[in-house]
N, C-alpha and C positions, 0 to 999 in steps of 0.2 A: 662239800663232802658227798659227792654223788656216787651211788653204787649202781652197778648194772642191774637191769631188770631180772636177769637170769642168775643172779648171785645165789649160790647154794644156800638153802634154808633162809631165804630172805623173809623178813617180816616188814610189811609195808606200814607206813604211819597210820593209815586208815584202819588197819587190822590189829595194831599193836595192843591196844587196851583189851580187846576181846581175847587175844592170844594169851596175854599175861594173866588175865582172870581165869581162863580155862586151865592154864598150868597150875595156878595156885589152888583152884578147886580140886584138881586131880590129886595134888599133893595131900591136901587136907582129908580127902575121901579115902585115900589108899595107904598112906604111910603107917597107919596103925592097924591095918588089916593084913598087910603082906610084908614079910621081912625084906624082900627085894625092893619094895617101895620106900624103905627107910633110907636107902642110899640116895644122895643127891645126884642130879644129872649135871655134871660140871660143864659139859659142852653146851647143853640147852640154856643153862643159866647165864653163862658168859655171853652167848650169842644174844639172848634177850636183853641183858643189861647193856651191852655195847650198842644195840639198836636203840635202847631207851635213851642213852646218853646222846646219841646222834640226834634224836628227835626233840629232846628237851633243849639241846643247844640250838636247834633250828626254830624253836618257838612253837613246836607242835603241842597239842593238848594231850599230855601223858599223865596217867594216873600213877604217880610214884608211890602212893600209899600201898597199892597192890604189890609193888616191887619190894617195899620195906617189909611187908608182912611175909612175903616169900623168903626174903633173906633172913629174917628173924627165926624162921623155922629151919631152913636148910643150913644155916651157918652152924647149927648145933649137930646136924646130921653127919658132918664130915668125920666126927669121932667114930661113927660106925665103921668107917673104912681106915681107921688108924691114921688119919691125916690131921696133924696138928696145925695150929694157926700160923706157924712160920714156914709151912710147906708151900711150895710154889703153886700147887693146885688151889689151895685155899686163897693164897694171895692174889692170883689172877681173878678168881671169882669175886673176892672182896673188893679189889680195886675197880673191877668192872661195875659192881653195884654202886660204889661210891661215886663213880663217874656219872652214872645214870641219875643219882640223886642231886648231884651238883650241876649237871649239865655241862661238865667239862670233859669232852671225849678223851679217852685214852689214846685212840688211834684215829686216823682219818682216811684210811684206804682199805679196800677189800682184803688184800693179801695179809696185811697186819692183823686185821680183824679175824681172819680165818686162822692165822697162826696161833693167836691167843686162845680161841675157843677149842681148837683141835689139841693143843698142848694140854690144856686143862682136862679135856675129855680123856686123852690117852694116859695122863698121869693118874687120874682116878681109876681107869681100867686096870692098870698094872697094880695099883694098891689093892683093888678088889681081888685080883688073882692071887696076890700074896696072902691075903687074909683067908681066902676060900680054899686055895690049893697049895699054899706054902711054896709057891714058885711063880716065876713070871716068864711069859713067852710073848712073842709078837711076830705076826706074819701077814702083812698087808703092804706089799711094796708100792703099789700105786698111791695109796693113802700117804705113805711115808714120803714119797717123792714130791707129792703136792705140798706136804708140810715143809719139807726142806726148801722148796722154791719160795713159798710164802714167807718163810723165816728170813730169807734174804731181804725182803722188804722191811720186815720188822727191825732187822739189824741196821738197815740203811736209814730209815725214817725215825725209828724210836730206839736208838741204841741203849738208852737207859732202861727200857723195859726188857730188851734182849738180855742185858746183864742181870737185872733184878730177878728175873725168873729163871736164870741159869739155862737159857735155851741151848747154847752150844754143848754144854755138858749133858743135858738131857737128850738132845738129838743124837749125840754120840752113843748113848746107851741104847736108844731105839734102833739105831743103825746096826750096832753090834748084835742085838737080838734078831733083827731081820736077816742079817748075813749068816746067821747060824742055820738058816733054812736053805733048801735047794731052790735057787732061782736062776733064771737065764743070765748069762754073763753080761748081756747088754744092760740089764737092770742093775746088776751088781756094780758095773762100771759107772752107771749114772748116779747111783747112791754115793759111791766114792768120790766122784767129781763134785757133787753138791757139798759133801763134807769138806773137801779141800777148799772150795770157794768160800765157805763160811768160816774156815780157819784163817783165811787171809785177813790181814789188818785186824788181828784179834783185839777185842775190846779190853782195855786195861781196867785196873781196880776191881778185881774179882774177889777181894777179901771178904765181901759180905755174902758170898754165894754158898759157902760151905753149910750154913745152917738153913738154907732154903731148899736145896735139892737133895734128895736121898735116893734117887734111882740107882746111881752108881754104887752106893753103899750097900745095896740089897742084892747085887748080882752074886 
């Protein structure tokens, strides 16, 4: 399960424990001082936990007690963003945490790793918008195209996760929000093409998705 050296937001095995301890200390020092620090960072947590599961699986010396303390705090903080435990944002973070503790990686490739952390992060971002502004908007076409491309890997290699976290449905909502903005026709066509590709060979048995995703219910 080798990742490239220049993988975005890479955390090396040698720096993992220091990174996780720094994040935990920041949370404990700031969450009671600033309202904005009470919200969890779903992208950061998912990224950290997925790297943790990778290194535990590889037999590296990882301080999982730090990860447990972090999760015990932050798992309660999703309520601040009106995210229940059956929401896909919570589920991605929870499953990533459990994979770190068990040493059983959720995914084994960079693209799937990125798809999970980015979907968790964007899900949280939209919920924060809804809480703070009573509306949701999205305008980052390059970020979206990267997520769409990486989601192809998740669907190919981990179709059960693609279905569990309702990726197709949530990507459709992100695309709809993005296409409400003025963007070059080339970018619009690229987004539509990626959507079409992800729609091919649609994963069946989506009966368990309705209670997980609520992006589309909030438009």
